[in-house]
N, C-alpha and C positions, 0 to 999 in steps of 0.2 A: 217534582220533575227536575227542578234545577239542581238538586242534590245529586241525582243520578247522572246528570250531564257532567258535573264537576268530577265525580268519581271516574267516569270514562276518560275525561281529559287527563287526569292524574295518572291513570293506568297507561294511557298512550305515551305520555311524557316519560314515564319510567321505562317503557319498552324501548323508546328511542335512545335513551341514555344507555341502556344495556347494550343495544346494538352498536352504538358508537364506541363503547368500551371494548367490545369484542373486536371490532374492526381495527381499532388502534393497537390492541395486543397482537393481532395477527400480522399487521403490516410491520410492526416493530420486530417481530420474530423472523420476518422474511428478509431483513436487511442482509446483504451479502457480506459486508464488512462491518465490524463492530463500530467503527467511527466513520462509516461511509454514508453516501447519500441514500435515501430511501428508494428512489427510482432514477434510472439513467437510460437514455435512449441510444447511447453509444455502447458498443460491445466492450468487454473488459480489455481485449487486445488493443482496440483503437484508443481507449483512454490511456493505456500504458505508453503508447508510442509518442515520442516527442523529445524535446531538449529540456533537461532539468538542471537545477543547481541544488546541491546538497546543502540544506540550511540548518539541519540539526543532526547530530551524531552523538549518541550517548552510549556509555558502557556502564552497565549496572547503575543507571540513572544519572551518572556523572557526565557533564558536558565534556566531550572529547573531540570536538570538531577540529581544534587546532592540532591535536595528535594525528587525526586522520589526514589533515592537509600537509603533515610532514612527509607522508608517503605518496599521496595521490591528490590530484586536482579535484575540485568540487563540481566540475562540469560533467554531466552524464547524458549520453544520447541513447535512447531506447528505440529499437526498430525490429522489423522482421523482414525476412527475405520472401519473395514470392514462392508459393507452394511449399512453405516450410512452417512447421508448427512451433519451431523454436523462437524464442525471444532473445534478442541480443542487447546487452547493456555495454556501451563503450564508455570508459572513464578516461578522459584525455585532457591534456593541457598542463600548465605549469603548477608544480607544487609550491608550497609557501617559500621554499628556498630558491625558486626560479628554475629548478631542474624540470625537464619534461617528464611527465608520467604517462604511461600507456598500459591499459589493463582492460580486458573484456571478459564478460561473463555470458555464457550461453545457458539459457534457462528454459524451463517448461512450466506451464501452469498446470497444477494438479489439484485434487481435492475440491472439485467444483469451483475452480479458479480462485481459491482462497489462499493457496500456497504457491510461491514462486520457487521452484526447485532448481538449484544451480547444477547443471550437468557437466560443465567443463569451464575451464578458465584459460585465458591466453594473454600474452603480453610480456613485457620486460619488467614491469614493476612488481616488487615483492608484496606491496600492499600492507594492510594492517587489519588486525582482528579477522573477521570473516571474509574480508576482501583480499584476495591474493592468489598466487599460483597454487593449484592443487586443492584449494579450499572449496568445498561443495555444500554449503549450508542450505537449509530450506527456510525461506523468508515467509512469515505470515503477513499477508496484506491486511492492514487495519483500516486504511482509508484509501480510496481510489476515486478521484474525480477527474475532470478534464484538465485540471491545473495542479493537482497534488497527489503524491503517493507517499503513504506512511507505512513502514514495515518494521517488523522486529524478528529477531532470531536468537537462539541460544547457541553459542559456539565456545567450546573449551570451558564450559561451566559459567560463562558470563552472558548476560543479556545485552544485546545490541539493538538499538532503536535508531531508525533513520527517518528523516522527513525530507522529501524532495519537492521542490516547487518549480513550476514551469518557468523557463528563462527565455 
């Protein structure tokens, strides 16, 4: 009798392990962003809105933050207007040389909120890489939390990667 009970216990444990593996695989596949949180109770739009500082900017994996700051400031404000599906990114403040920079991107979330598509650009600053007048890249959102936004895009044959942290 004891042997039968041990067999049942082992079978039950194996079923539980299998169920846990299946649940882990399903929840990992459900993550919206490859480097994002598993679950968030705030909407994508609400997590996007806020004031950021650009902390990492790479071009083909090479650190290019200093090059970026030659053209634009690292302060970025993200917001939306009431009854408007667009998302606005204002890049404002002093560049590395002390000159004032002013640049804005008007964007839309597409592809189940995984892509931030630039619809239009405004401002006086020429910018750099995918940031600037007339440039309309699509940014893949890799990580989006309440305090961080990581994105990448390919523009003119180069891969650009940015990390923004809440400021």
